[in-house]
SEBA-225802 format. One record per atom (N, C-alpha, C): atom name; residue in one letter; y, z, x; residue number from 1. Coordinates in steps of 0.2 Angstrom, whole numbers, padded with zeros to 4 digits. Layout:
BEGIN
<nudo atomo="CA" residuo="a" Y="Y" Z="Z" X="X" num="NUM"/>
...
END
This chain:
BEGIN
<nudo atomo="N" residuo="m" Y="-0006" Z="0000" X="0004" num="1"/>
<nudo atomo="CA" residuo="m" Y="0000" Z="0000" X="0000" num="1"/>
<nudo atomo="C" residuo="m" Y="0006" Z="0000" X="0004" num="1"/>
<nudo atomo="N" residuo="k" Y="0006" Z="-0001" X="0011" num="2"/>
<nudo atomo="CA" residuo="k" Y="0011" Z="-0001" X="0015" num="2"/>
<nudo atomo="C" residuo="k" Y="0017" Z="-0006" X="0013" num="2"/>
<nudo atomo="N" residuo="n" Y="0023" Z="-0003" X="0013" num="3"/>
<nudo atomo="CA" residuo="n" Y="0029" Z="-0007" X="0012" num="3"/>
<nudo atomo="C" residuo="n" Y="0028" Z="-0011" X="0005" num="3"/>
<nudo atomo="N" residuo="v" Y="0024" Z="-0009" X="0000" num="4"/>
<nudo atomo="CA" residuo="v" Y="0024" Z="-0013" X="-0006" num="4"/>
<nudo atomo="C" residuo="v" Y="0030" Z="-0010" X="-0011" num="4"/>
<nudo atomo="N" residuo="p" Y="0034" Z="-0015" X="-0013" num="5"/>
<nudo atomo="CA" residuo="p" Y="0039" Z="-0012" X="-0017" num="5"/>
<nudo atomo="C" residuo="p" Y="0037" Z="-0011" X="-0024" num="5"/>
<nudo atomo="N" residuo="d" Y="0040" Z="-0006" X="-0027" num="6"/>
<nudo atomo="CA" residuo="d" Y="0039" Z="-0004" X="-0034" num="6"/>
<nudo atomo="C" residuo="d" Y="0045" Z="-0003" X="-0037" num="6"/>
<nudo atomo="N" residuo="q" Y="0045" Z="-0002" X="-0044" num="7"/>
<nudo atomo="CA" residuo="q" Y="0051" Z="-0001" X="-0047" num="7"/>
<nudo atomo="C" residuo="q" Y="0050" Z="0003" X="-0053" num="7"/>
<nudo atomo="N" residuo="g" Y="0056" Z="0006" X="-0056" num="8"/>
<nudo atomo="CA" residuo="g" Y="0055" Z="0010" X="-0062" num="8"/>
<nudo atomo="C" residuo="g" Y="0061" Z="0008" X="-0066" num="8"/>
<nudo atomo="N" residuo="t" Y="0061" Z="0009" X="-0073" num="9"/>
<nudo atomo="CA" residuo="t" Y="0066" Z="0007" X="-0077" num="9"/>
<nudo atomo="C" residuo="t" Y="0069" Z="0013" X="-0080" num="9"/>
<nudo atomo="N" residuo="c" Y="0076" Z="0014" X="-0080" num="10"/>
<nudo atomo="CA" residuo="c" Y="0079" Z="0019" X="-0083" num="10"/>
<nudo atomo="C" residuo="c" Y="0083" Z="0017" X="-0089" num="10"/>
<nudo atomo="N" residuo="y" Y="0083" Z="0021" X="-0095" num="11"/>
<nudo atomo="CA" residuo="y" Y="0086" Z="0019" X="-0101" num="11"/>
<nudo atomo="C" residuo="y" Y="0091" Z="0024" X="-0102" num="11"/>
<nudo atomo="N" residuo="f" Y="0097" Z="0022" X="-0103" num="12"/>
<nudo atomo="CA" residuo="f" Y="0103" Z="0027" X="-0105" num="12"/>
<nudo atomo="C" residuo="f" Y="0106" Z="0024" X="-0112" num="12"/>
<nudo atomo="N" residuo="s" Y="0108" Z="0029" X="-0116" num="13"/>
<nudo atomo="CA" residuo="s" Y="0111" Z="0027" X="-0122" num="13"/>
<nudo atomo="C" residuo="s" Y="0119" Z="0025" X="-0121" num="13"/>
<nudo atomo="N" residuo="d" Y="0121" Z="0027" X="-0115" num="14"/>
<nudo atomo="CA" residuo="d" Y="0128" Z="0025" X="-0113" num="14"/>
<nudo atomo="C" residuo="d" Y="0128" Z="0024" X="-0106" num="14"/>
<nudo atomo="N" residuo="l" Y="0129" Z="0018" X="-0104" num="15"/>
<nudo atomo="CA" residuo="l" Y="0129" Z="0016" X="-0097" num="15"/>
<nudo atomo="C" residuo="l" Y="0136" Z="0017" X="-0093" num="15"/>
<nudo atomo="N" residuo="s" Y="0140" Z="0020" X="-0096" num="16"/>
<nudo atomo="CA" residuo="s" Y="0146" Z="0022" X="-0093" num="16"/>
<nudo atomo="C" residuo="s" Y="0145" Z="0027" X="-0087" num="16"/>
<nudo atomo="N" residuo="v" Y="0139" Z="0030" X="-0087" num="17"/>
<nudo atomo="CA" residuo="v" Y="0137" Z="0035" X="-0082" num="17"/>
<nudo atomo="C" residuo="v" Y="0134" Z="0032" X="-0076" num="17"/>
<nudo atomo="N" residuo="f" Y="0133" Z="0025" X="-0076" num="18"/>
<nudo atomo="CA" residuo="f" Y="0130" Z="0021" X="-0071" num="18"/>
<nudo atomo="C" residuo="f" Y="0132" Z="0023" X="-0064" num="18"/>
<nudo atomo="N" residuo="e" Y="0139" Z="0023" X="-0063" num="19"/>
<nudo atomo="CA" residuo="e" Y="0141" Z="0024" X="-0056" num="19"/>
<nudo atomo="C" residuo="e" Y="0140" Z="0031" X="-0054" num="19"/>
<nudo atomo="N" residuo="d" Y="0141" Z="0036" X="-0058" num="20"/>
<nudo atomo="CA" residuo="d" Y="0139" Z="0043" X="-0057" num="20"/>
<nudo atomo="C" residuo="d" Y="0132" Z="0044" X="-0055" num="20"/>
<nudo atomo="N" residuo="f" Y="0128" Z="0041" X="-0060" num="21"/>
<nudo atomo="CA" residuo="f" Y="0121" Z="0041" X="-0059" num="21"/>
<nudo atomo="C" residuo="f" Y="0118" Z="0038" X="-0052" num="21"/>
<nudo atomo="N" residuo="k" Y="0121" Z="0032" X="-0051" num="22"/>
<nudo atomo="CA" residuo="k" Y="0119" Z="0029" X="-0044" num="22"/>
<nudo atomo="C" residuo="k" Y="0121" Z="0034" X="-0038" num="22"/>
<nudo atomo="N" residuo="r" Y="0127" Z="0036" X="-0039" num="23"/>
<nudo atomo="CA" residuo="r" Y="0129" Z="0041" X="-0033" num="23"/>
<nudo atomo="C" residuo="r" Y="0124" Z="0047" X="-0032" num="23"/>
<nudo atomo="N" residuo="e" Y="0123" Z="0050" X="-0038" num="24"/>
<nudo atomo="CA" residuo="e" Y="0119" Z="0056" X="-0038" num="24"/>
<nudo atomo="C" residuo="e" Y="0111" Z="0054" X="-0036" num="24"/>
<nudo atomo="N" residuo="l" Y="0109" Z="0049" X="-0038" num="25"/>
<nudo atomo="CA" residuo="l" Y="0102" Z="0046" X="-0036" num="25"/>
<nudo atomo="C" residuo="l" Y="0102" Z="0045" X="-0028" num="25"/>
<nudo atomo="N" residuo="t" Y="0107" Z="0042" X="-0026" num="26"/>
<nudo atomo="CA" residuo="t" Y="0107" Z="0040" X="-0019" num="26"/>
<nudo atomo="C" residuo="t" Y="0107" Z="0046" X="-0015" num="26"/>
<nudo atomo="N" residuo="s" Y="0111" Z="0051" X="-0017" num="27"/>
<nudo atomo="CA" residuo="s" Y="0112" Z="0058" X="-0014" num="27"/>
<nudo atomo="C" residuo="s" Y="0105" Z="0061" X="-0014" num="27"/>
<nudo atomo="N" residuo="a" Y="0102" Z="0061" X="-0020" num="28"/>
<nudo atomo="CA" residuo="a" Y="0095" Z="0065" X="-0020" num="28"/>
<nudo atomo="C" residuo="a" Y="0091" Z="0062" X="-0015" num="28"/>
<nudo atomo="N" residuo="f" Y="0091" Z="0055" X="-0014" num="29"/>
<nudo atomo="CA" residuo="f" Y="0086" Z="0052" X="-0009" num="29"/>
<nudo atomo="C" residuo="f" Y="0088" Z="0054" X="-0002" num="29"/>
<nudo atomo="N" residuo="k" Y="0094" Z="0054" X="-0001" num="30"/>
<nudo atomo="CA" residuo="k" Y="0097" Z="0056" X="0006" num="30"/>
<nudo atomo="C" residuo="k" Y="0094" Z="0063" X="0008" num="30"/>
<nudo atomo="N" residuo="n" Y="0094" Z="0067" X="0003" num="31"/>
<nudo atomo="CA" residuo="n" Y="0092" Z="0074" X="0004" num="31"/>
<nudo atomo="C" residuo="n" Y="0084" Z="0075" X="0005" num="31"/>
<nudo atomo="N" residuo="s" Y="0080" Z="0069" X="0004" num="32"/>
<nudo atomo="CA" residuo="s" Y="0073" Z="0069" X="0005" num="32"/>
<nudo atomo="C" residuo="s" Y="0071" Z="0065" X="0011" num="32"/>
<nudo atomo="N" residuo="d" Y="0065" Z="0064" X="0011" num="33"/>
<nudo atomo="CA" residuo="d" Y="0062" Z="0060" X="0017" num="33"/>
<nudo atomo="C" residuo="d" Y="0062" Z="0053" X="0015" num="33"/>
<nudo atomo="N" residuo="f" Y="0064" Z="0051" X="0009" num="34"/>
<nudo atomo="CA" residuo="f" Y="0065" Z="0044" X="0007" num="34"/>
<nudo atomo="C" residuo="f" Y="0072" Z="0042" X="0007" num="34"/>
<nudo atomo="N" residuo="r" Y="0073" Z="0036" X="0010" num="35"/>
<nudo atomo="CA" residuo="r" Y="0080" Z="0034" X="0010" num="35"/>
<nudo atomo="C" residuo="r" Y="0082" Z="0027" X="0008" num="35"/>
<nudo atomo="N" residuo="d" Y="0076" Z="0023" X="0008" num="36"/>
<nudo atomo="CA" residuo="d" Y="0077" Z="0016" X="0006" num="36"/>
<nudo atomo="C" residuo="d" Y="0076" Z="0015" X="-0001" num="36"/>
<nudo atomo="N" residuo="i" Y="0082" Z="0015" X="-0005" num="37"/>
<nudo atomo="CA" residuo="i" Y="0082" Z="0014" X="-0012" num="37"/>
<nudo atomo="C" residuo="i" Y="0087" Z="0009" X="-0014" num="37"/>
<nudo atomo="N" residuo="t" Y="0086" Z="0005" X="-0019" num="38"/>
<nudo atomo="CA" residuo="t" Y="0091" Z="0000" X="-0021" num="38"/>
<nudo atomo="C" residuo="t" Y="0092" Z="0002" X="-0029" num="38"/>
<nudo atomo="N" residuo="v" Y="0098" Z="0002" X="-0032" num="39"/>
<nudo atomo="CA" residuo="v" Y="0099" Z="0003" X="-0039" num="39"/>
<nudo atomo="C" residuo="v" Y="0103" Z="-0002" X="-0041" num="39"/>
<nudo atomo="N" residuo="n" Y="0101" Z="-0005" X="-0046" num="40"/>
<nudo atomo="CA" residuo="n" Y="0105" Z="-0011" X="-0050" num="40"/>
<nudo atomo="C" residuo="n" Y="0105" Z="-0010" X="-0057" num="40"/>
<nudo atomo="N" residuo="k" Y="0111" Z="-0012" X="-0060" num="41"/>
<nudo atomo="CA" residuo="k" Y="0112" Z="-0012" X="-0067" num="41"/>
<nudo atomo="C" residuo="k" Y="0110" Z="-0019" X="-0070" num="41"/>
<nudo atomo="N" residuo="v" Y="0106" Z="-0019" X="-0074" num="42"/>
<nudo atomo="CA" residuo="v" Y="0104" Z="-0025" X="-0078" num="42"/>
<nudo atomo="C" residuo="v" Y="0104" Z="-0025" X="-0085" num="42"/>
<nudo atomo="N" residuo="s" Y="0109" Z="-0028" X="-0088" num="43"/>
<nudo atomo="CA" residuo="s" Y="0110" Z="-0028" X="-0095" num="43"/>
<nudo atomo="C" residuo="s" Y="0110" Z="-0020" X="-0098" num="43"/>
<nudo atomo="N" residuo="e" Y="0105" Z="-0019" X="-0102" num="44"/>
<nudo atomo="CA" residuo="e" Y="0105" Z="-0012" X="-0105" num="44"/>
<nudo atomo="C" residuo="e" Y="0101" Z="-0007" X="-0101" num="44"/>
<nudo atomo="N" residuo="d" Y="0098" Z="-0009" X="-0096" num="45"/>
<nudo atomo="CA" residuo="d" Y="0094" Z="-0005" X="-0092" num="45"/>
<nudo atomo="C" residuo="d" Y="0097" Z="-0004" X="-0085" num="45"/>
<nudo atomo="N" residuo="v" Y="0094" Z="0001" X="-0082" num="46"/>
<nudo atomo="CA" residuo="v" Y="0096" Z="0002" X="-0075" num="46"/>
<nudo atomo="C" residuo="v" Y="0089" Z="0001" X="-0071" num="46"/>
<nudo atomo="N" residuo="i" Y="0088" Z="-0003" X="-0067" num="47"/>
<nudo atomo="CA" residuo="i" Y="0082" Z="-0004" X="-0063" num="47"/>
<nudo atomo="C" residuo="i" Y="0083" Z="-0001" X="-0056" num="47"/>
<nudo atomo="N" residuo="v" Y="0078" Z="0003" X="-0055" num="48"/>
<nudo atomo="CA" residuo="v" Y="0078" Z="0007" X="-0048" num="48"/>
<nudo atomo="C" residuo="v" Y="0072" Z="0004" X="-0044" num="48"/>
<nudo atomo="N" residuo="f" Y="0074" Z="0001" X="-0039" num="49"/>
<nudo atomo="CA" residuo="f" Y="0069" Z="-0002" X="-0034" num="49"/>
<nudo atomo="C" residuo="f" Y="0067" Z="0003" X="-0028" num="49"/>
<nudo atomo="N" residuo="f" Y="0061" Z="0004" X="-0028" num="50"/>
<nudo atomo="CA" residuo="f" Y="0059" Z="0008" X="-0022" num="50"/>
<nudo atomo="C" residuo="f" Y="0056" Z="0003" X="-0017" num="50"/>
<nudo atomo="N" residuo="e" Y="0058" Z="0003" X="-0011" num="51"/>
<nudo atomo="CA" residuo="e" Y="0056" Z="-0002" X="-0006" num="51"/>
<nudo atomo="C" residuo="e" Y="0053" Z="0001" X="0000" num="51"/>
<nudo atomo="N" residuo="f" Y="0051" Z="0008" X="-0001" num="52"/>
<nudo atomo="CA" residuo="f" Y="0049" Z="0011" X="0005" num="52"/>
<nudo atomo="C" residuo="f" Y="0042" Z="0014" X="0004" num="52"/>
<nudo atomo="N" residuo="a" Y="0038" Z="0013" X="-0001" num="53"/>
<nudo atomo="CA" residuo="a" Y="0032" Z="0016" X="-0003" num="53"/>
<nudo atomo="C" residuo="a" Y="0027" Z="0014" X="0002" num="53"/>
<nudo atomo="N" residuo="e" Y="0024" Z="0019" X="0006" num="54"/>
<nudo atomo="CA" residuo="e" Y="0019" Z="0017" X="0010" num="54"/>
<nudo atomo="C" residuo="e" Y="0012" Z="0021" X="0008" num="54"/>
<nudo atomo="N" residuo="s" Y="0013" Z="0025" X="0003" num="55"/>
<nudo atomo="CA" residuo="s" Y="0007" Z="0028" X="0000" num="55"/>
<nudo atomo="C" residuo="s" Y="0008" Z="0030" X="-0007" num="55"/>
<nudo atomo="N" residuo="p" Y="0002" Z="0031" X="-0010" num="56"/>
<nudo atomo="CA" residuo="p" Y="0003" Z="0033" X="-0018" num="56"/>
<nudo atomo="C" residuo="p" Y="0007" Z="0039" X="-0018" num="56"/>
<nudo atomo="N" residuo="t" Y="0006" Z="0044" X="-0013" num="57"/>
<nudo atomo="CA" residuo="t" Y="0009" Z="0050" X="-0013" num="57"/>
<nudo atomo="C" residuo="t" Y="0017" Z="0049" X="-0013" num="57"/>
<nudo atomo="N" residuo="d" Y="0019" Z="0045" X="-0008" num="58"/>
<nudo atomo="CA" residuo="d" Y="0026" Z="0043" X="-0007" num="58"/>
<nudo atomo="C" residuo="d" Y="0029" Z="0040" X="-0014" num="58"/>
<nudo atomo="N" residuo="l" Y="0025" Z="0036" X="-0017" num="59"/>
<nudo atomo="CA" residuo="l" Y="0028" Z="0033" X="-0023" num="59"/>
<nudo atomo="C" residuo="l" Y="0028" Z="0039" X="-0029" num="59"/>
<nudo atomo="N" residuo="e" Y="0023" Z="0043" X="-0029" num="60"/>
<nudo atomo="CA" residuo="e" Y="0024" Z="0048" X="-0034" num="60"/>
<nudo atomo="C" residuo="e" Y="0030" Z="0053" X="-0033" num="60"/>
<nudo atomo="N" residuo="v" Y="0031" Z="0055" X="-0027" num="61"/>
<nudo atomo="CA" residuo="v" Y="0037" Z="0059" X="-0025" num="61"/>
<nudo atomo="C" residuo="v" Y="0044" Z="0055" X="-0027" num="61"/>
<nudo atomo="N" residuo="s" Y="0044" Z="0049" X="-0025" num="62"/>
<nudo atomo="CA" residuo="s" Y="0050" Z="0045" X="-0027" num="62"/>
<nudo atomo="C" residuo="s" Y="0051" Z="0045" X="-0034" num="62"/>
<nudo atomo="N" residuo="h" Y="0046" Z="0043" X="-0038" num="63"/>
<nudo atomo="CA" residuo="h" Y="0047" Z="0043" X="-0045" num="63"/>
<nudo atomo="C" residuo="h" Y="0049" Z="0050" X="-0048" num="63"/>
<nudo atomo="N" residuo="s" Y="0046" Z="0055" X="-0045" num="64"/>
<nudo atomo="CA" residuo="s" Y="0048" Z="0062" X="-0048" num="64"/>
<nudo atomo="C" residuo="s" Y="0055" Z="0063" X="-0046" num="64"/>
<nudo atomo="N" residuo="i" Y="0058" Z="0061" X="-0041" num="65"/>
<nudo atomo="CA" residuo="i" Y="0065" Z="0063" X="-0039" num="65"/>
<nudo atomo="C" residuo="i" Y="0069" Z="0059" X="-0044" num="65"/>
<nudo atomo="N" residuo="t" Y="0068" Z="0052" X="-0045" num="66"/>
<nudo atomo="CA" residuo="t" Y="0072" Z="0048" X="-0050" num="66"/>
<nudo atomo="C" residuo="t" Y="0071" Z="0051" X="-0057" num="66"/>
<nudo atomo="N" residuo="k" Y="0065" Z="0053" X="-0059" num="67"/>
<nudo atomo="CA" residuo="k" Y="0065" Z="0056" X="-0066" num="67"/>
<nudo atomo="C" residuo="k" Y="0069" Z="0062" X="-0067" num="67"/>
<nudo atomo="N" residuo="n" Y="0070" Z="0066" X="-0062" num="68"/>
<nudo atomo="CA" residuo="n" Y="0074" Z="0072" X="-0062" num="68"/>
<nudo atomo="C" residuo="n" Y="0081" Z="0070" X="-0063" num="68"/>
<nudo atomo="N" residuo="v" Y="0083" Z="0065" X="-0059" num="69"/>
<nudo atomo="CA" residuo="v" Y="0090" Z="0063" X="-0059" num="69"/>
<nudo atomo="C" residuo="v" Y="0092" Z="0060" X="-0066" num="69"/>
<nudo atomo="N" residuo="v" Y="0087" Z="0056" X="-0068" num="70"/>
<nudo atomo="CA" residuo="v" Y="0088" Z="0052" X="-0075" num="70"/>
<nudo atomo="C" residuo="v" Y="0089" Z="0057" X="-0080" num="70"/>
<nudo atomo="N" residuo="q" Y="0085" Z="0062" X="-0080" num="71"/>
<nudo atomo="CA" residuo="q" Y="0085" Z="0067" X="-0086" num="71"/>
<nudo atomo="C" residuo="q" Y="0091" Z="0071" X="-0086" num="71"/>
<nudo atomo="N" residuo="a" Y="0094" Z="0072" X="-0080" num="72"/>
<nudo atomo="CA" residuo="a" Y="0100" Z="0076" X="-0079" num="72"/>
<nudo atomo="C" residuo="a" Y="0106" Z="0072" X="-0082" num="72"/>
<nudo atomo="N" residuo="f" Y="0105" Z="0066" X="-0082" num="73"/>
<nudo atomo="CA" residuo="f" Y="0110" Z="0061" X="-0085" num="73"/>
<nudo atomo="C" residuo="f" Y="0109" Z="0059" X="-0092" num="73"/>
<nudo atomo="N" residuo="g" Y="0104" Z="0063" X="-0095" num="74"/>
<nudo atomo="CA" residuo="g" Y="0102" Z="0061" X="-0102" num="74"/>
<nudo atomo="C" residuo="g" Y="0098" Z="0055" X="-0103" num="74"/>
<nudo atomo="N" residuo="g" Y="0095" Z="0052" X="-0098" num="75"/>
<nudo atomo="CA" residuo="g" Y="0091" Z="0046" X="-0099" num="75"/>
<nudo atomo="C" residuo="g" Y="0084" Z="0047" X="-0099" num="75"/>
<nudo atomo="N" residuo="e" Y="0081" Z="0041" X="-0099" num="76"/>
<nudo atomo="CA" residuo="e" Y="0073" Z="0041" X="-0100" num="76"/>
<nudo atomo="C" residuo="e" Y="0071" Z="0037" X="-0094" num="76"/>
<nudo atomo="N" residuo="y" Y="0066" Z="0039" X="-0091" num="77"/>
<nudo atomo="CA" residuo="y" Y="0063" Z="0035" X="-0085" num="77"/>
<nudo atomo="C" residuo="y" Y="0056" Z="0033" X="-0086" num="77"/>
<nudo atomo="N" residuo="h" Y="0055" Z="0027" X="-0084" num="78"/>
<nudo atomo="CA" residuo="h" Y="0048" Z="0024" X="-0085" num="78"/>
<nudo atomo="C" residuo="h" Y="0046" Z="0021" X="-0078" num="78"/>
<nudo atomo="N" residuo="p" Y="0041" Z="0025" X="-0074" num="79"/>
<nudo atomo="CA" residuo="p" Y="0040" Z="0022" X="-0068" num="79"/>
<nudo atomo="C" residuo="p" Y="0035" Z="0016" X="-0068" num="79"/>
<nudo atomo="N" residuo="g" Y="0036" Z="0011" X="-0063" num="80"/>
<nudo atomo="CA" residuo="g" Y="0032" Z="0005" X="-0063" num="80"/>
<nudo atomo="C" residuo="g" Y="0036" Z="0000" X="-0066" num="80"/>
<nudo atomo="N" residuo="i" Y="0033" Z="-0006" X="-0066" num="81"/>
<nudo atomo="CA" residuo="i" Y="0036" Z="-0012" X="-0069" num="81"/>
<nudo atomo="C" residuo="i" Y="0034" Z="-0012" X="-0076" num="81"/>
<nudo atomo="N" residuo="n" Y="0039" Z="-0013" X="-0080" num="82"/>
<nudo atomo="CA" residuo="n" Y="0038" Z="-0012" X="-0088" num="82"/>
<nudo atomo="C" residuo="n" Y="0039" Z="-0019" X="-0090" num="82"/>
END
């Protein structure tokens, strides 16, 4: 699974939080062992791309970090390609 990209989809009822969410998520990853993350806004969704997964454990941890930040902003997170 080395260097295999994965993504998760974040749903928010109000995307005005996008820039704050992106800043907070980036900060959360800087405070972890994972640093290679890309966040893009796509229509009504926010797509979070994980580009660093080298093991299933890494992927689980990265999804957990994202889920916590998304929920703090009142959103819903679905790991994996939907």
